[in-house]
C-alpha positions as CSV (number, residue, x, y, z in Angstrom):
1,M,-34.4,5.0,8.8
2,K,-35.3,7.2,5.8
3,L,-32.1,9.2,6.3
4,L,-30.0,6.0,6.5
5,I,-31.5,4.6,3.3
6,L,-30.8,7.9,1.5
7,S,-27.2,7.9,2.8
8,I,-26.6,4.4,1.6
9,F,-28.1,5.3,-1.8
10,A,-26.0,8.4,-2.1
11,Y,-22.8,6.4,-1.2
12,T,-23.6,3.7,-3.6
13,A,-24.5,6.1,-6.4
14,S,-21.3,8.1,-5.9
15,H,-19.2,4.9,-6.4
16,Q,-20.8,3.7,-9.6
17,T,-19.1,6.2,-11.8
18,D,-15.7,8.1,-11.9
19,T,-15.5,11.2,-9.7
20,T,-13.0,14.1,-10.1
21,I,-11.3,15.3,-6.9
22,H,-9.2,18.5,-6.8
23,S,-6.9,18.1,-3.8
24,N,-6.1,21.2,-1.8
25,G,-2.9,20.1,-0.1
26,N,-2.7,17.3,2.4
27,P,-4.6,15.1,2.9
28,I,-5.3,14.7,-0.8
29,I,-8.7,13.0,-0.2
30,T,-11.1,14.3,2.4
31,H,-14.6,13.0,1.6
32,E,-13.7,9.5,2.9
33,Y,-10.9,7.9,4.9
34,T,-8.0,6.3,3.0
35,A,-5.0,4.3,4.3
36,D,-2.0,2.1,3.3
37,P,-1.3,3.7,0.0
38,A,0.4,2.0,-2.9
39,A,1.0,3.6,-6.3
40,M,2.0,2.6,-9.8
41,V,2.9,4.5,-12.9
42,Y,1.4,3.1,-16.1
43,N,1.2,4.7,-19.5
44,G,1.9,8.2,-18.1
45,T,-0.8,8.0,-15.4
46,V,-0.3,7.5,-11.6
47,Y,-2.7,4.9,-10.2
48,L,-3.1,5.1,-6.4
49,Y,-4.6,2.2,-4.5
50,T,-5.6,2.6,-0.9
51,G,-7.4,0.8,1.9
52,H,-10.7,2.2,3.1
53,D,-11.1,2.9,6.8
54,E,-14.8,2.7,7.8
55,A,-14.7,2.7,11.6
56,P,-17.4,5.0,13.0
57,A,-16.4,8.0,15.0
58,R,-14.7,7.1,18.3
59,K,-14.6,3.4,17.5
60,E,-11.0,2.3,18.0
61,T,-10.7,-0.6,15.7
62,Y,-9.9,-1.3,12.0
63,I,-13.0,-1.8,9.9
64,M,-11.9,-2.3,6.3
65,H,-13.9,-4.3,3.7
66,N,-12.7,-3.0,0.3
67,W,-10.0,-1.1,-1.5
68,L,-10.2,2.2,-3.4
69,C,-8.6,3.4,-6.6
70,F,-7.6,6.8,-7.8
71,S,-5.7,8.1,-10.9
72,S,-4.0,11.3,-11.8
73,T,-1.7,12.8,-14.5
74,D,-0.6,15.8,-12.4
75,M,-0.6,14.5,-8.8
76,V,-3.2,17.1,-7.7
77,T,-6.3,16.4,-9.7
78,W,-7.5,12.8,-9.0
79,T,-10.2,10.6,-10.5
80,E,-11.8,8.3,-8.1
81,H,-12.9,5.0,-9.8
82,P,-15.5,2.6,-8.5
83,S,-14.0,0.2,-5.9
84,P,-12.2,-2.4,-8.0
85,L,-11.8,-5.0,-5.3
86,Q,-13.7,-6.3,-2.3
87,V,-12.5,-8.8,0.3
88,S,-15.5,-10.9,-0.7
89,E,-13.8,-11.6,-4.1
90,F,-11.5,-13.9,-2.1
91,K,-14.0,-16.6,-1.2
92,W,-11.5,-18.2,1.1
93,A,-11.1,-15.0,3.2
94,K,-13.1,-13.7,6.1
95,D,-12.6,-9.9,6.0
96,D,-10.0,-7.1,6.6
97,A,-9.0,-5.3,3.5
98,W,-5.5,-4.5,4.7
99,A,-2.5,-3.1,2.8
100,S,-2.0,-4.1,-0.8
101,Q,-0.1,-3.3,-4.0
102,V,-0.8,-3.5,-7.7
103,I,1.8,-4.2,-10.4
104,Y,1.7,-4.6,-14.2
105,R,3.1,-7.6,-16.1
106,N,2.4,-9.3,-19.5
107,K,-0.7,-7.2,-20.2
108,K,-2.3,-8.0,-16.8
109,F,-2.5,-6.1,-13.5
110,Y,-1.9,-8.1,-10.4
111,W,-3.2,-7.0,-7.0
112,Y,-1.5,-8.5,-3.9
113,A,-3.6,-7.9,-0.8
114,A,-3.5,-8.9,2.9
115,V,-6.7,-10.3,4.4
116,E,-7.9,-12.6,7.2
117,H,-8.0,-16.2,6.1
118,G,-11.3,-18.0,6.6
119,T,-10.1,-21.4,7.6
120,I,-6.3,-21.1,8.3
121,H,-5.8,-19.0,11.5
122,G,-4.2,-15.6,10.8
123,K,-3.6,-13.2,8.1
124,A,-2.9,-14.3,4.5
125,I,-1.9,-12.7,1.1
126,G,-4.1,-13.2,-1.9
127,V,-3.6,-12.2,-5.6
128,A,-6.3,-10.7,-7.8
129,V,-5.9,-10.0,-11.5
130,S,-7.5,-7.6,-14.1
131,D,-7.0,-6.5,-17.7
132,S,-7.4,-2.9,-16.5
133,P,-5.6,-0.9,-13.7
134,T,-9.1,0.2,-12.5
135,G,-10.5,-3.3,-12.5
136,P,-12.7,-5.0,-11.7
137,F,-10.2,-7.5,-10.2
138,K,-10.9,-11.2,-9.8
139,D,-9.2,-13.8,-7.5
140,A,-6.3,-15.1,-9.6
141,R,-5.8,-18.4,-7.7
142,G,-8.9,-19.3,-5.8
143,T,-6.6,-19.9,-2.8
144,A,-4.2,-17.7,-0.8
145,L,-0.6,-17.2,-2.0
146,I,0.8,-16.9,1.5
147,T,-0.8,-18.3,4.7
148,N,0.3,-18.1,8.3
149,D,1.3,-21.8,8.5
150,M,3.9,-21.1,5.8
151,T,5.9,-18.6,8.0
152,T,6.7,-20.0,11.4
153,N,9.6,-17.7,12.5
154,T,7.2,-15.9,14.8
155,K,4.3,-17.0,16.9
156,I,2.0,-14.0,16.0
157,S,-0.8,-14.6,13.5
158,W,-0.4,-11.3,11.7
159,D,3.1,-11.6,10.3
160,D,1.8,-12.2,6.7
161,I,0.7,-8.7,5.8
162,D,1.7,-5.6,3.8
163,P,2.8,-7.2,0.5
164,T,5.0,-5.2,-1.8
165,V,6.1,-6.6,-5.2
166,F,8.9,-5.5,-7.5
167,I,10.1,-6.7,-10.9
168,D,13.8,-6.5,-11.3
169,D,15.6,-5.4,-14.5
170,N,16.2,-9.1,-15.4
171,G,12.5,-9.8,-15.2
172,Q,12.6,-11.7,-11.9
173,A,9.7,-10.7,-9.7
174,Y,10.0,-10.5,-5.9
175,L,7.4,-10.4,-3.2
176,Y,8.3,-8.8,0.2
177,W,6.0,-8.7,3.2
178,G,5.8,-9.1,7.0
179,N,5.2,-7.9,10.5
180,T,8.1,-8.1,13.1
181,I,9.9,-10.2,10.6
182,C,10.4,-9.2,6.9
183,Y,10.1,-12.0,4.4
184,Y,10.7,-12.2,0.7
185,A,10.3,-14.8,-2.0
186,K,10.7,-14.9,-5.8
187,L,7.6,-15.1,-8.0
188,K,7.1,-17.1,-11.1
189,E,6.5,-15.2,-14.3
190,N,2.8,-15.9,-14.0
191,M,2.9,-13.8,-10.8
192,T,0.5,-16.1,-9.0
193,E,3.0,-18.7,-7.6
194,L,6.1,-18.6,-5.5
195,D,9.3,-19.6,-7.3
196,G,11.4,-21.0,-4.5
197,P,11.7,-20.8,-0.7
198,I,10.6,-18.0,1.6
199,H,13.6,-16.0,3.0
200,T,13.9,-13.7,6.0
201,V,15.5,-10.3,5.7
202,P,17.7,-9.1,8.6
203,L,16.6,-5.5,9.1
204,K,17.1,-3.2,12.1
205,D,13.9,-2.5,14.1
206,F,11.5,-3.8,11.4
207,T,7.8,-3.6,12.3
208,E,5.9,-3.8,9.0
209,A,5.0,-2.0,5.7
210,P,8.0,-2.9,3.5
211,W,8.2,-1.0,0.1
212,I,10.9,-1.7,-2.6
213,N,11.9,1.0,-5.1
214,K,14.9,1.6,-7.3
215,H,16.6,4.9,-8.2
216,N,19.8,5.5,-10.1
217,G,21.2,2.0,-9.5
218,W,20.3,1.7,-5.8
219,Y,17.6,-0.5,-4.3
220,Y,15.7,1.0,-1.4
221,L,13.8,-1.0,1.2
222,S,11.7,1.4,3.4
223,Y,9.5,0.1,6.2
224,A,7.7,1.1,9.4
225,S,9.7,0.9,12.6
226,H,8.7,0.8,16.3
227,F,5.2,1.9,17.5
228,P,3.9,4.5,17.0
229,E,5.6,4.0,13.6
230,K,8.4,6.0,11.9
231,T,9.4,5.2,8.4
232,V,13.1,4.1,8.0
233,Y,15.0,2.7,5.1
234,A,17.9,0.6,4.0
235,M,19.9,0.6,0.7
236,S,21.5,-2.1,-1.4
237,R,23.1,-2.7,-4.8
238,N,21.2,-6.0,-5.0
239,I,17.5,-6.6,-4.4
240,E,18.3,-9.7,-2.3
241,G,20.7,-7.6,-0.1
242,P,22.7,-7.3,2.0
243,W,20.8,-4.2,3.1
244,E,22.6,-1.3,4.9
245,Y,20.4,0.5,7.4
246,K,20.3,4.3,6.7
247,G,18.0,5.7,9.4
248,I,14.7,7.7,9.6
249,L,13.0,8.7,6.4
250,N,9.7,10.0,7.8
251,E,8.7,10.7,11.4
252,V,5.6,9.6,13.3
253,A,2.6,10.5,11.1
254,G,0.6,13.0,13.2
255,N,-2.1,11.4,15.3
256,S,-1.9,8.0,13.5
257,N,0.0,5.2,15.3
258,T,0.8,3.6,11.9
259,N,2.6,5.0,8.9
260,H,2.6,3.2,5.5
261,Q,4.5,4.5,2.4
262,A,4.7,4.2,-1.3
263,I,7.6,5.8,-3.3
264,I,7.4,6.6,-7.0
265,D,9.2,8.6,-9.6
266,Y,6.9,10.5,-12.0
267,K,7.6,13.1,-14.6
268,G,11.1,13.9,-13.3
269,K,10.1,14.2,-9.6
270,S,10.1,11.7,-6.7
271,Y,7.1,11.4,-4.4
272,F,6.6,10.0,-0.9
273,I,3.0,8.9,-0.4
274,Y,1.8,8.0,3.1
275,H,-1.1,8.3,5.5
276,N,-1.8,10.2,8.7
277,G,-4.9,11.0,10.8
278,S,-5.2,14.6,9.8
279,I,-8.9,14.9,8.7
280,P,-10.3,17.3,11.4
281,T,-12.7,16.1,14.1
282,E,-12.6,12.3,13.7
283,G,-9.3,11.5,11.9
284,G,-6.9,9.2,13.7
285,S,-5.3,5.8,13.8
286,F,-8.5,4.1,12.6
287,R,-9.7,6.8,10.2
288,R,-6.6,7.7,8.2
289,S,-5.9,9.9,5.2
290,V,-3.5,9.6,2.3
291,C,-1.0,12.5,1.8
292,I,1.8,13.2,-0.7
293,D,5.1,15.1,-0.3
294,Y,8.2,15.4,-2.3
295,L,11.1,13.0,-1.8
296,Y,14.7,14.0,-2.5
297,Y,18.0,12.1,-2.8
298,N,21.5,13.1,-1.8
299,K,24.4,12.9,-4.2
300,D,25.6,9.6,-2.6
301,G,22.2,8.0,-3.3
302,S,20.9,8.2,0.3
303,M,17.4,9.7,0.9
304,K,16.8,13.1,2.5
305,R,14.3,13.0,5.4
306,V,10.8,13.6,4.1
307,I,9.1,16.7,5.6
308,M,5.4,16.3,6.0
309,T,3.5,19.4,4.9
310,S,0.0,20.7,4.8
311,E,0.6,22.2,1.4
312,G,1.5,18.9,-0.3
313,V,2.8,19.0,-3.9
314,K,2.2,21.2,-6.8
315,P,0.7,20.1,-10.2
316,V,3.3,18.5,-12.4
317,R,3.1,18.7,-16.2
């Protein structure tokens, strides 16, 4: 019991202040399990938001109660900030701090997160807001933005997960999400309400984990496909499609059945951020770890297949 109390105290103390992490290749964080990465560039700094796998050794289930936040100006040295958001902030939710994404607009930071709803059966998407990219974040609505009864194209209760949000050049914001079916809807400028109906996106072999990015005039919709999951992608000249399937972007992620990506451009380079199960001894599908490798584009705009490496990326200035 004494050892348990000391361990809890040490964990709590370590998460009260910022901590510097010097990554030595992939995975970039090894002192705790991280999953479902999302990244945002703001004022010259990369902010990395991840889920937090807490399943004990050999327990094969997702146990996730909060999200983690890291920042870097060179992609190698990271600052871990105290956890800026807990599932408990969404009073209407039960549990399950699943995949999420943060975006900046109008001097606010909006965090879209998948959780288990407390009274409406199934997964749901909530929105939290903060004045700072490192939080703390507070529930922006007091209710879920998306609930399972709003999407009836499939009978599963977990199709409302993995939100990704993108603000187009004309200022229109879009929310994409889904499992087995990909959905999208426009967001109002306040970023907390839908602005019109929910649409479905016809995509080849879509499983989950959509991510929208834009590069040199092309829109890219990458997502997890099949199970165990590969990352594939489609391209379009319009964020509302039509989308042309282009094939595999990243292979099955080691000993993790899932893969979940974020794609950013930073200081002249493109990065593919993902997770696998590569922490020795107990890493795996329910104890995942975030990694970073370079992403390259062909002359025609298509993406080159990402090669997962142990070395990871070098510091960028």
